[in-house]
C-alpha positions as CSV (number, residue, x, y, z in Angstrom):
1,M,-41.4,-49.3,4.2
2,T,-44.2,-50.6,4.1
3,Q,-45.0,-53.9,6.5
4,Y,-47.0,-56.8,5.5
5,T,-47.7,-59.4,7.9
6,N,-48.0,-62.5,6.0
7,T,-46.2,-64.5,3.4
8,I,-48.8,-64.2,0.7
9,S,-49.9,-67.3,-2.3
10,T,-49.9,-66.6,-5.7
11,F,-53.8,-66.6,-5.5
12,E,-53.5,-64.1,-2.3
13,L,-51.0,-61.9,-4.6
14,L,-53.9,-61.9,-7.8
15,E,-56.7,-60.9,-5.4
16,R,-54.8,-57.8,-3.9
17,F,-53.7,-56.5,-7.5
18,P,-56.9,-57.9,-9.5
19,T,-56.6,-55.5,-12.3
20,E,-53.6,-53.4,-14.3
21,E,-55.3,-50.1,-12.6
22,S,-54.0,-51.6,-9.2
23,A,-51.0,-52.7,-10.1
24,R,-50.0,-49.3,-11.8
25,L,-51.1,-48.0,-8.5
26,Y,-48.8,-50.5,-6.7
27,F,-45.8,-48.9,-8.8
28,E,-46.7,-45.4,-8.9
29,Q,-46.6,-45.4,-4.5
30,K,-43.4,-47.3,-4.9
31,L,-41.4,-45.2,-7.2
32,W,-43.0,-42.1,-6.7
33,N,-45.1,-41.6,-3.4
34,N,-48.5,-40.8,-5.2
35,K,-46.1,-37.8,-6.9
36,P,-45.4,-38.1,-10.5
37,K,-41.7,-37.8,-11.5
38,C,-40.4,-36.8,-14.2
39,P,-37.8,-38.6,-15.7
40,S,-35.9,-35.6,-17.9
41,C,-35.8,-32.7,-15.4
42,A,-36.6,-34.7,-12.2
43,N,-39.6,-32.4,-11.6
44,Q,-41.7,-33.7,-8.9
45,T,-43.7,-30.7,-7.5
46,P,-47.8,-31.9,-8.7
47,A,-48.3,-28.3,-9.7
48,Q,-46.0,-28.7,-13.1
49,V,-46.7,-32.1,-13.6
50,Y,-50.7,-32.6,-15.4
51,H,-52.2,-35.8,-16.2
52,H,-53.1,-37.0,-19.5
53,P,-57.1,-36.3,-20.9
54,S,-57.8,-39.1,-22.3
55,R,-55.1,-42.4,-21.4
56,T,-55.0,-43.0,-17.4
57,G,-51.4,-43.2,-16.3
58,L,-50.5,-41.0,-19.0
59,Y,-48.0,-37.8,-17.4
60,R,-47.2,-34.7,-19.4
61,C,-44.7,-32.3,-17.6
62,K,-45.3,-28.6,-18.0
63,C,-41.5,-27.7,-17.4
64,C,-39.9,-29.7,-20.7
65,Q,-43.2,-31.2,-21.8
66,T,-41.9,-34.6,-21.4
67,Q,-45.0,-37.1,-21.9
68,F,-43.7,-40.2,-19.2
69,S,-45.9,-42.7,-17.1
70,I,-44.7,-44.9,-14.8
71,R,-42.8,-47.4,-16.8
72,S,-40.1,-44.4,-18.2
73,N,-36.8,-44.5,-17.5
74,T,-37.2,-47.6,-15.4
75,V,-36.4,-51.1,-16.4
76,M,-40.1,-52.0,-17.5
77,H,-39.4,-48.2,-20.1
78,A,-41.2,-49.5,-23.2
79,S,-41.9,-52.5,-22.5
80,K,-45.9,-53.5,-23.9
81,I,-46.1,-56.5,-21.5
82,P,-49.1,-55.8,-18.4
83,L,-48.4,-54.3,-15.5
84,R,-49.6,-57.1,-12.9
85,K,-47.8,-59.5,-15.4
86,W,-44.5,-57.5,-14.0
87,L,-46.0,-57.8,-10.6
88,Y,-46.7,-61.7,-11.2
89,G,-43.2,-62.2,-12.6
90,M,-41.2,-60.5,-10.3
91,Y,-43.4,-62.9,-7.5
92,L,-42.2,-65.8,-9.4
93,V,-38.7,-64.6,-9.0
94,V,-38.2,-63.6,-5.5
95,T,-40.2,-66.9,-4.0
96,A,-38.1,-69.4,-6.9
97,R,-35.0,-70.6,-3.8
98,K,-32.9,-72.2,-6.9
99,G,-34.6,-69.0,-9.9
100,I,-37.4,-69.7,-12.7
101,S,-36.1,-70.3,-16.0
102,S,-37.1,-68.0,-19.1
103,Y,-39.8,-70.9,-20.5
104,Q,-41.4,-72.0,-16.7
105,L,-41.6,-67.6,-16.9
106,A,-43.5,-67.2,-20.3
107,K,-45.5,-70.3,-19.1
108,E,-46.9,-68.7,-16.0
109,L,-47.7,-65.4,-17.6
110,G,-48.6,-66.5,-21.2
111,I,-45.9,-64.8,-23.1
112,T,-43.0,-65.2,-25.5
113,Q,-39.8,-67.1,-24.1
114,K,-38.1,-64.0,-25.7
115,S,-40.4,-61.9,-24.0
116,S,-39.4,-63.5,-20.7
117,W,-36.2,-64.0,-21.1
118,F,-36.1,-60.1,-21.9
119,M,-38.1,-59.9,-18.4
120,G,-36.3,-61.9,-16.0
121,H,-32.8,-59.9,-17.6
122,R,-34.0,-56.7,-16.5
123,I,-35.9,-58.0,-13.1
124,R,-32.2,-58.9,-12.3
125,K,-30.7,-55.8,-13.0
126,A,-33.4,-54.1,-10.7
127,C,-31.8,-56.8,-8.0
128,K,-27.9,-55.0,-8.5
129,N,-26.4,-53.8,-5.5
130,N,-22.8,-53.8,-4.4
131,D,-22.6,-51.2,-1.9
132,A,-23.0,-53.3,1.2
133,I,-20.2,-53.0,4.3
134,L,-19.6,-56.4,6.0
135,S,-19.0,-56.8,9.5
136,G,-17.6,-59.1,12.1
137,I,-16.7,-62.1,10.7
138,I,-16.1,-62.5,6.8
139,E,-16.0,-65.8,5.1
140,M,-15.0,-65.8,1.5
141,D,-14.2,-67.6,-1.1
142,E,-14.6,-68.2,-5.1
143,T,-15.8,-70.5,-7.4
144,Y,-16.2,-71.2,-11.2
145,I,-19.2,-71.7,-13.1
146,G,-19.5,-73.7,-16.2
147,G,-20.2,-76.3,-18.2
148,K,-18.5,-80.1,-17.7
149,E,-15.5,-80.5,-21.6
150,K,-17.2,-84.6,-21.0
151,N,-20.5,-83.2,-21.4
152,K,-19.5,-81.0,-24.5
153,H,-19.6,-82.3,-27.8
154,Q,-16.0,-82.8,-29.5
155,H,-15.9,-79.9,-31.6
156,K,-17.0,-77.7,-29.0
157,K,-14.4,-78.8,-26.1
158,T,-11.6,-76.8,-25.2
159,Q,-8.2,-79.3,-25.7
160,G,-6.6,-79.4,-21.9
161,T,-9.0,-78.7,-20.1
162,Q,-9.5,-82.3,-19.1
163,G,-10.9,-83.4,-15.2
164,R,-11.4,-80.5,-12.8
165,S,-10.1,-77.1,-15.2
166,T,-11.0,-74.4,-14.5
167,K,-9.9,-72.9,-17.7
168,T,-13.2,-72.4,-20.0
169,K,-15.5,-71.5,-16.9
170,T,-16.5,-68.0,-15.4
171,P,-15.0,-67.3,-11.6
172,V,-17.5,-65.7,-9.1
173,V,-16.4,-64.3,-5.7
174,G,-18.4,-63.9,-2.9
175,M,-18.3,-62.4,0.7
176,R,-20.5,-63.0,3.3
177,S,-20.6,-62.0,7.6
178,R,-21.0,-64.9,10.0
179,G,-25.0,-64.6,9.6
180,G,-25.6,-61.0,7.7
181,M,-25.3,-60.1,3.9
182,L,-23.8,-61.4,1.6
183,V,-22.2,-59.7,-1.5
184,A,-20.7,-61.7,-4.4
185,A,-19.6,-60.8,-8.1
186,K,-18.2,-62.2,-11.7
187,M,-13.7,-61.7,-11.6
188,D,-12.4,-61.5,-14.9
189,K,-9.2,-62.6,-13.2
190,V,-8.8,-64.0,-9.8
191,N,-5.5,-62.3,-8.4
192,S,-4.1,-61.0,-4.9
193,A,-4.6,-57.5,-6.1
194,N,-8.5,-57.6,-7.4
195,I,-9.6,-59.7,-4.2
196,Q,-8.1,-57.1,-2.0
197,T,-10.0,-54.4,-3.9
198,M,-13.1,-56.4,-3.4
199,I,-12.2,-56.9,0.5
200,D,-11.1,-53.0,0.7
201,K,-14.5,-52.1,-0.8
202,H,-17.1,-54.5,1.1
203,A,-15.4,-54.5,4.4
204,D,-15.4,-52.7,7.8
205,A,-11.6,-52.0,8.8
206,N,-12.2,-54.2,12.3
207,A,-13.5,-57.5,10.5
208,T,-11.9,-60.4,10.7
209,L,-11.7,-62.1,7.2
210,C,-12.4,-66.2,7.2
211,T,-10.6,-67.8,4.2
212,D,-8.9,-71.1,2.9
213,E,-5.1,-71.8,2.4
214,A,-5.3,-70.9,-1.1
215,T,-2.0,-68.2,-2.6
216,I,-4.6,-65.6,-3.9
217,Y,-6.0,-65.1,-0.2
218,K,-1.5,-65.1,1.8
219,G,-1.3,-61.5,1.0
220,I,-4.8,-60.1,2.2
221,E,-3.3,-56.5,3.6
222,G,-5.0,-54.6,6.6
223,Y,-7.3,-57.0,7.7
224,K,-7.3,-59.8,10.6
225,Q,-6.9,-63.3,8.7
226,L,-7.9,-66.7,9.8
227,M,-7.4,-69.9,7.1
228,V,-8.4,-73.4,7.2
229,N,-6.7,-75.6,5.5
230,H,-8.9,-78.1,2.7
231,S,-6.0,-79.2,1.3
232,A,-5.4,-81.1,4.4
233,G,-8.7,-81.8,4.9
234,Q,-9.3,-79.6,7.4
235,Y,-13.0,-78.1,6.9
236,V,-13.8,-76.8,10.5
237,N,-11.4,-75.2,13.3
238,G,-13.4,-73.7,15.8
239,I,-15.0,-70.4,14.5
240,V,-12.5,-71.3,11.1
241,H,-14.6,-72.2,8.4
242,T,-15.6,-71.2,5.4
243,N,-19.3,-72.9,5.1
244,G,-21.3,-70.2,4.8
245,I,-20.4,-69.2,1.6
246,E,-19.5,-72.6,0.6
247,S,-23.2,-73.2,0.9
248,V,-23.7,-69.9,-1.3
249,W,-22.5,-71.8,-4.1
250,A,-23.9,-74.9,-3.6
251,L,-27.2,-72.8,-3.8
252,L,-25.8,-71.2,-6.5
253,K,-24.4,-74.2,-8.3
254,R,-28.3,-76.3,-8.0
255,G,-30.3,-73.6,-9.6
256,Y,-27.4,-73.4,-12.8
257,H,-27.4,-77.3,-13.5
258,G,-31.4,-77.7,-12.1
259,V,-33.3,-74.9,-13.9
260,F,-31.2,-72.4,-16.7
261,H,-28.5,-75.4,-17.6
262,H,-26.5,-72.5,-18.2
263,F,-25.2,-69.1,-17.7
264,S,-24.0,-66.8,-20.3
265,D,-20.9,-65.5,-19.6
266,K,-21.7,-62.1,-20.3
267,H,-24.9,-61.9,-18.6
268,I,-23.7,-64.1,-15.5
269,G,-23.2,-61.2,-13.7
270,R,-27.5,-60.3,-13.2
271,Y,-27.5,-64.4,-12.3
272,V,-25.4,-64.2,-9.7
273,D,-27.6,-60.5,-8.6
274,E,-30.6,-62.3,-8.7
275,F,-29.3,-65.1,-6.4
276,V,-27.7,-62.8,-3.6
277,F,-30.3,-60.7,-3.5
278,R,-32.7,-63.9,-3.0
279,L,-30.3,-64.2,0.2
280,N,-30.0,-60.5,1.3
281,D,-33.4,-59.0,0.6
282,G,-35.3,-61.5,-0.6
283,N,-34.7,-63.8,2.3
284,V,-37.9,-66.0,2.8
285,K,-37.7,-64.7,6.5
286,R,-38.8,-61.5,5.5
287,S,-43.1,-61.2,4.0
288,T,-43.2,-62.1,0.6
289,L,-44.6,-58.4,-0.3
290,D,-41.8,-56.7,1.3
291,R,-39.2,-58.9,-1.0
292,I,-41.2,-57.5,-4.0
293,D,-41.1,-54.0,-3.0
294,S,-37.0,-54.3,-2.7
295,I,-36.5,-55.0,-6.3
296,V,-39.0,-52.3,-7.1
297,F,-37.1,-50.2,-5.9
298,G,-34.2,-50.9,-7.7
299,F,-35.8,-49.8,-11.2
300,S,-35.4,-46.4,-11.6
301,G,-32.7,-45.3,-13.8
302,N,-32.1,-49.0,-14.7
303,R,-32.9,-49.0,-18.3
304,L,-31.8,-52.0,-20.1
305,S,-33.2,-52.4,-23.5
306,Y,-32.9,-55.6,-25.5
307,K,-30.3,-54.5,-27.5
308,M,-28.6,-53.2,-24.5
309,L,-28.3,-56.7,-23.5
310,V,-27.7,-58.6,-26.9
311,L,-24.8,-56.9,-27.5
312,M,-23.3,-56.0,-24.4
């Protein structure tokens, strides 16, 4: 991965990529290493791919005759939004600590809100990374995302869900290694079996789990486990606490309430992926362009059409 020395401003970003051609060359270098790759037959041999005679950035594969560009079979597939605006949109996503709304993104890019909403979800799809293996001390906790019943119109309220009920909210479960990586995902049903599956997938065999005293964590098998008793007013007991993962939930909820105001249940997984990305690969300790690079590396093979998005 190319290393850049400084975090850059918006002005510096636009100076680095002053033209559509410069943005195209950037994407081609990151995704293809400057060797055009056919999305149909994965042919990367330069001799088997030739440039379109009249359209810069358009290629044709000599093996299968597929015509393609750097957008093909990526999250930018068939998008008419200029590549420079895609780069700027990615910049805004990685530098906005609590996220950026589709209305603000539309204003910054000079596109419609519908287009910016679609772009935002496609960028979030490129942020998806569920393969991390955590080690050391791992904090684990769950949270519930959704609006408060008292704030809803009377006809939208669900009976029997007053107070802090979670019946109409979406559960999200997370694991964070102490001082390290984070994994989080929407979980349709929070129970011991699903918790065990998530741990087995993401925890090193020698890891130590830190949780609260909730029943769903009491049946965990195969790992050393430490518990903090929140119901008794205990939040820290030496090295035993879940403050790290709870700080993630605090940030997620500030984004929910202060920026987005609402996460649709069918899309919440991608919003969670975005926040996880910013705390891992998009960490503010890394150069801005390195963080953008990390999103680009998730572009290939992650095509998401508008029809797929609204019907899923």
